[in-house]
C-alpha positions as CSV (number, residue, x, y, z in Angstrom):
1,M,74.7,89.3,108.2
2,R,77.3,86.7,109.3
3,V,80.0,84.8,107.5
4,T,80.4,81.1,108.3
5,R,82.1,78.1,106.8
6,L,80.1,75.9,104.5
7,P,80.5,72.2,105.2
8,I,80.9,70.0,102.1
9,P,78.5,67.1,102.4
10,D,79.3,63.5,101.6
11,T,76.0,63.0,99.7
12,L,73.1,65.1,98.5
13,G,69.5,65.0,99.5
14,T,70.2,65.0,103.2
15,P,69.7,67.6,105.9
16,E,73.5,68.0,106.0
17,S,73.6,68.9,102.3
18,A,70.8,71.5,102.4
19,A,73.1,74.5,102.7
20,F,75.4,73.2,99.9
21,E,72.5,72.7,97.6
22,E,71.1,76.1,98.5
23,L,74.4,77.7,97.6
24,V,74.4,75.9,94.2
25,G,71.0,77.5,93.5
26,V,72.2,80.9,94.6
27,L,75.3,80.7,92.3
28,N,73.2,79.6,89.4
29,G,71.0,82.6,89.8
30,I,74.1,84.8,89.8
31,V,75.6,83.4,86.6
32,V,72.2,83.6,84.8
33,D,72.0,87.3,85.8
34,L,75.5,87.9,84.5
35,W,75.4,85.9,81.2
36,G,71.7,85.9,80.4
37,D,71.7,82.2,79.7
38,D,72.3,78.9,81.4
39,D,75.8,78.1,79.9
40,F,77.5,78.1,83.3
41,V,74.6,76.7,85.4
42,E,75.6,73.5,87.2
43,T,73.8,70.8,89.1
44,A,74.5,70.1,92.8
45,E,76.0,66.7,91.6
46,Q,78.5,68.5,89.4
47,A,79.4,71.0,92.1
48,L,79.9,68.3,94.7
49,A,82.1,66.2,92.3
50,A,84.5,69.2,92.0
51,H,84.7,69.7,95.8
52,R,85.3,66.1,96.6
53,E,88.6,66.0,94.8
54,Q,91.0,67.6,97.3
55,D,94.2,65.7,96.7
56,Y,95.8,68.3,94.4
57,T,93.7,71.4,95.1
58,E,92.0,72.3,98.4
59,R,88.8,74.3,98.3
60,I,87.4,76.1,101.4
61,V,84.0,77.9,101.2
62,F,82.5,80.5,103.5
63,V,79.1,81.9,102.9
64,A,77.4,85.1,103.9
65,I,74.0,84.5,105.6
66,E,71.3,87.1,106.1
67,E,67.9,86.3,107.6
68,D,68.7,82.6,107.3
69,A,69.4,82.8,103.6
70,I,72.7,82.5,101.7
71,V,73.4,85.8,100.0
72,G,77.0,85.3,98.9
73,R,80.1,83.2,99.1
74,V,83.9,83.2,99.0
75,E,85.7,80.1,97.8
76,V,89.4,79.9,98.4
77,V,91.3,77.6,96.1
78,F,94.7,76.4,97.2
79,P,97.1,74.6,94.9
80,L,98.7,71.9,97.0
81,N,102.1,71.7,95.3
82,A,104.9,71.9,97.9
83,D,106.2,75.3,96.6
84,S,102.8,76.9,95.9
85,E,102.6,80.6,96.8
86,T,99.3,81.6,95.4
87,A,95.6,81.2,96.2
88,S,92.6,82.1,94.1
89,L,89.4,83.7,95.5
90,L,86.0,83.4,94.0
91,V,83.6,86.0,95.5
92,D,79.9,86.2,94.5
93,V,77.1,88.2,96.0
94,V,73.4,88.1,95.1
95,P,72.9,91.0,92.6
96,A,70.1,92.7,94.5
97,L,72.2,92.9,97.7
98,R,75.4,94.3,96.3
99,G,76.8,97.6,97.6
100,R,76.1,96.8,101.2
101,G,79.5,95.5,102.3
102,I,78.8,91.8,101.8
103,G,81.5,91.3,99.1
104,T,84.0,93.2,101.2
105,A,83.4,91.0,104.2
106,L,83.7,87.8,102.1
107,L,86.9,89.1,100.5
108,A,88.4,89.9,103.9
109,K,87.7,86.3,105.0
110,G,89.3,85.1,101.8
111,H,92.4,87.1,102.5
112,E,92.5,85.8,106.1
113,L,92.3,82.2,104.9
114,A,95.0,82.7,102.2
115,A,97.3,84.3,104.8
116,E,96.7,81.5,107.3
117,G,97.5,79.0,104.5
118,G,100.9,80.7,103.9
119,R,100.0,82.2,100.5
120,R,101.6,85.4,99.5
121,V,99.8,86.2,96.3
122,V,96.0,86.1,95.8
123,S,94.1,86.1,92.6
124,A,90.5,87.3,91.9
125,Y,88.6,87.3,88.6
126,T,86.0,89.5,86.9
127,E,83.9,88.3,84.0
128,H,82.6,90.6,81.2
129,P,80.2,89.2,78.6
130,I,80.7,90.8,75.1
131,R,77.5,92.7,75.4
132,T,78.8,94.6,78.5
133,L,81.9,95.8,76.7
134,E,80.3,98.1,74.1
135,G,80.7,101.8,74.5
136,A,83.1,101.7,77.5
137,E,84.8,105.1,77.6
138,R,87.6,104.2,80.0
139,L,89.5,100.9,79.9
140,V,91.8,99.2,82.4
141,R,94.6,97.3,80.6
142,A,97.1,94.6,81.5
143,S,100.8,94.9,80.8
144,A,100.4,92.7,77.7
145,G,97.8,92.3,75.1
146,S,95.5,94.8,73.4
147,A,92.1,94.3,75.2
148,G,90.8,96.4,78.1
149,L,88.2,96.1,80.8
150,P,85.6,98.8,81.4
151,A,86.9,100.9,84.3
152,E,83.3,101.7,85.4
153,S,82.3,98.1,85.7
154,P,81.1,97.5,89.4
155,A,83.3,94.3,89.5
156,V,86.4,96.2,88.2
157,R,85.8,99.0,90.7
158,F,85.4,96.5,93.5
159,V,88.7,94.7,93.0
160,R,90.7,97.9,92.3
161,R,89.3,99.4,95.5
162,H,90.6,96.5,97.4
163,G,94.2,96.8,96.0
164,Y,94.2,94.4,93.1
165,S,96.1,95.0,89.9
166,L,95.1,93.7,86.5
167,G,97.7,91.1,85.6
168,Q,96.2,89.4,82.5
169,I,93.1,89.4,80.3
170,E,91.7,86.3,78.8
171,R,89.6,86.3,75.7
172,S,86.7,83.9,75.6
173,S,85.6,82.9,72.1
174,E,82.7,80.9,70.8
175,L,82.6,78.5,67.8
176,H,79.3,77.3,66.2
177,L,79.3,73.8,64.9
178,P,79.5,72.0,62.5
179,L,82.4,73.6,60.6
180,P,81.5,74.5,57.1
181,P,83.1,71.9,54.7
182,E,85.2,74.5,53.0
183,R,86.6,75.8,56.2
184,E,87.4,72.3,57.4
185,A,89.1,71.5,54.1
186,G,91.2,74.6,54.4
187,L,92.4,73.6,57.9
188,T,93.3,70.0,56.8
189,M,97.0,69.4,56.2
190,P,99.5,66.5,56.0
191,L,101.4,65.7,59.2
192,N,104.9,64.6,58.4
193,G,106.6,62.8,61.3
194,F,103.6,63.0,63.7
195,R,100.5,60.9,64.3
196,L,97.2,61.9,66.0
197,V,95.7,59.8,68.8
198,S,92.3,60.6,70.3
199,W,90.4,59.3,73.4
200,W,87.3,60.1,75.4
201,G,87.2,59.8,79.2
202,A,90.5,58.1,79.9
203,A,94.0,58.3,78.4
204,P,95.4,55.0,77.1
205,D,97.8,53.4,79.6
206,E,100.7,53.5,77.2
207,L,100.5,57.3,76.8
208,L,99.5,58.1,80.4
209,E,102.8,59.3,81.8
210,R,103.8,61.1,78.6
211,F,100.5,62.9,78.7
212,A,101.0,63.8,82.4
213,A,104.4,65.3,81.6
214,M,102.9,67.4,78.8
215,K,100.1,68.7,81.1
216,A,102.8,69.7,83.6
217,R,104.1,72.1,81.0
218,M,100.7,73.9,80.8
219,S,101.4,76.0,83.8
220,T,104.8,77.2,82.6
221,D,104.7,77.2,78.7
222,I,101.6,79.4,78.2
223,P,101.7,83.2,78.2
224,Q,101.5,84.5,81.8
225,T,102.8,88.0,81.5
226,G,101.8,90.1,84.6
227,I,100.7,87.2,86.8
228,A,102.3,84.9,89.3
229,V,101.5,81.2,88.5
230,D,102.6,78.2,90.5
231,P,104.2,75.4,88.5
232,E,102.0,72.2,88.6
233,D,103.3,68.7,89.2
234,W,101.5,66.1,87.1
235,D,101.8,62.3,87.0
236,G,99.6,59.5,85.8
237,E,97.6,59.4,89.0
238,R,96.8,63.1,88.8
239,V,95.6,62.6,85.3
240,R,93.4,59.7,86.4
241,S,92.1,61.9,89.3
242,Q,91.0,64.6,86.9
243,E,89.4,62.1,84.6
244,R,87.4,60.6,87.5
245,T,86.2,64.0,88.6
246,L,85.1,65.1,85.1
247,V,83.3,61.7,84.6
248,A,81.5,62.3,87.9
249,R,80.5,65.7,86.7
250,G,79.1,64.2,83.5
251,E,81.7,66.1,81.4
252,P,84.4,63.6,80.3
253,L,87.3,65.0,78.4
254,L,87.7,64.4,74.7
255,V,91.4,64.6,74.0
256,T,93.6,64.5,70.9
257,V,97.4,64.4,71.0
258,A,100.1,64.6,68.4
259,V,102.8,62.0,68.9
260,H,106.2,62.6,67.5
261,E,106.9,59.3,65.7
262,A,110.7,59.4,66.0
263,S,110.8,60.0,69.8
264,G,107.4,58.9,70.9
265,E,107.0,62.2,72.8
266,I,103.6,63.9,72.9
267,A,104.2,67.1,71.0
268,A,100.8,68.7,71.3
269,Y,97.4,68.1,72.9
270,T,94.0,69.6,73.2
271,E,91.0,68.8,75.5
272,L,87.2,69.4,75.3
273,A,84.9,68.8,78.3
274,V,81.8,67.2,76.7
275,P,78.5,67.1,78.6
276,A,76.0,64.3,78.0
277,D,73.3,66.9,77.4
278,G,73.1,70.5,76.4
279,T,74.7,71.9,73.3
280,K,77.9,73.5,74.7
281,A,81.4,72.0,75.2
282,E,84.2,73.8,76.9
283,Q,87.8,73.9,75.7
284,Y,90.2,73.0,78.4
285,D,94.0,72.9,77.7
286,T,95.5,73.3,74.3
287,L,99.3,73.3,74.2
288,V,102.1,72.7,71.7
289,A,105.5,71.9,73.3
290,R,108.0,74.6,72.5
291,A,110.4,72.1,70.7
292,Y,107.6,71.2,68.2
293,R,106.1,74.6,67.4
294,G,106.0,75.7,63.8
295,H,104.5,72.5,62.4
296,R,100.8,73.7,62.7
297,L,100.2,71.1,65.4
298,G,97.8,73.3,67.3
299,T,95.5,73.4,64.3
300,A,95.9,69.7,63.6
301,V,94.9,68.5,67.1
302,K,92.1,71.0,67.4
303,L,90.6,70.0,64.0
304,R,90.9,66.3,64.8
305,N,89.2,66.8,68.2
306,I,86.3,68.7,66.6
307,Q,85.9,66.0,64.0
308,E,85.9,63.4,66.9
309,L,83.4,65.6,68.7
310,G,81.0,65.5,65.7
311,R,81.2,61.7,65.6
312,R,80.9,61.0,69.4
313,A,78.7,63.8,70.5
314,P,76.7,65.3,67.6
315,H,74.4,67.1,70.1
316,I,77.2,69.6,70.8
317,R,76.7,72.8,68.7
318,R,79.0,75.3,70.4
319,I,82.5,75.3,71.8
320,L,83.7,78.0,74.3
321,T,87.4,78.6,74.7
322,W,89.7,80.9,76.7
323,N,93.1,82.3,75.7
324,A,95.4,84.9,77.1
325,D,95.0,88.2,75.3
326,E,98.7,88.2,74.4
327,N,98.6,84.6,73.0
328,D,98.5,85.7,69.4
329,P,99.4,82.3,67.8
330,M,96.5,80.5,69.5
331,L,94.1,83.4,68.9
332,A,95.0,83.3,65.2
333,I,94.3,79.5,65.1
334,N,90.9,80.2,66.7
335,R,90.1,82.8,64.2
336,A,90.9,80.4,61.4
337,F,88.4,78.0,62.8
338,G,85.8,80.7,63.0
339,F,85.7,81.5,66.7
340,R,84.0,84.8,67.5
341,P,84.4,87.0,70.6
342,H,82.3,85.9,73.5
343,A,83.6,87.6,76.7
344,L,86.7,88.9,78.5
345,T,88.0,87.7,81.9
346,G,90.2,89.8,84.1
347,H,92.8,88.0,86.2
348,W,93.6,90.3,89.1
349,Q,96.3,89.8,91.7
350,K,97.4,91.3,95.0
351,T,100.3,90.6,97.3
352,L,99.3,90.2,100.9
353,E,101.2,92.2,103.5
């Protein structure tokens, strides 16, 4: 077995892209094995679109190769803000070949790359579908929140063995659409002093910079007890860059914002990545600015966005969302909409020596 860097091709369907396309297939097999469905399967076109955008986040991929076949990968994600101290590692190994040191070799390469990039704190993630959480006798808990991850999970044992500590748990929840009329009626409310604006694919020019300023708050205003998070700089061009990437992936964002009429500020926003096919949309950001909390704006923007989703993409029948386990206000909003538990994600961190 050898670990080697994977070149990111310019185009697909060429000899130079064969290894990249092979890796996409390997990763799709891994996610189907974990989840039991194709919710997180992606095409090579979608994967390449994500890797092409390197202006704000750098991605470096190394693969493990055994008998001329890719059997695992580590992807190191570097935020490129000037003061960034963190890097994220995504480590995957073909299920049938786990327990042979492949993951350990890939993780070591990830640590090496993070250190070379001047990063002090590294993150890793474990994912736990709801069906895998039943009957766990010993749980590993973060410093905040009430959920726990099964201590005997192979993924949990792996990261703990390599010195990672559980910083935060995210709850993944699923909502089936359409909303029952009585539930939708119960969530509807008057908005005094605010107006809702929705768009799909690209923010209107007159709101672009205000929207970027709001997105910059996402890295600092959400609960992040127990984990180190780099602040993110956003401007209009970064918003446009994200929009272009998601359009290239075939998953443009459907966005609803609440505008404070007196000041013109964006007080809240929510985003859904909406594919052209399939039945699942993924919730991206939802945030209410601290100065405007207490007006039920989180409920208002999410409801309007779901209503817009029904009009613009009626083929979508499910929404998946992720929230910090300690984010009680947003979890309460989700329960009011009818979201049900789907999975837990562990956010693990380690400080490199």
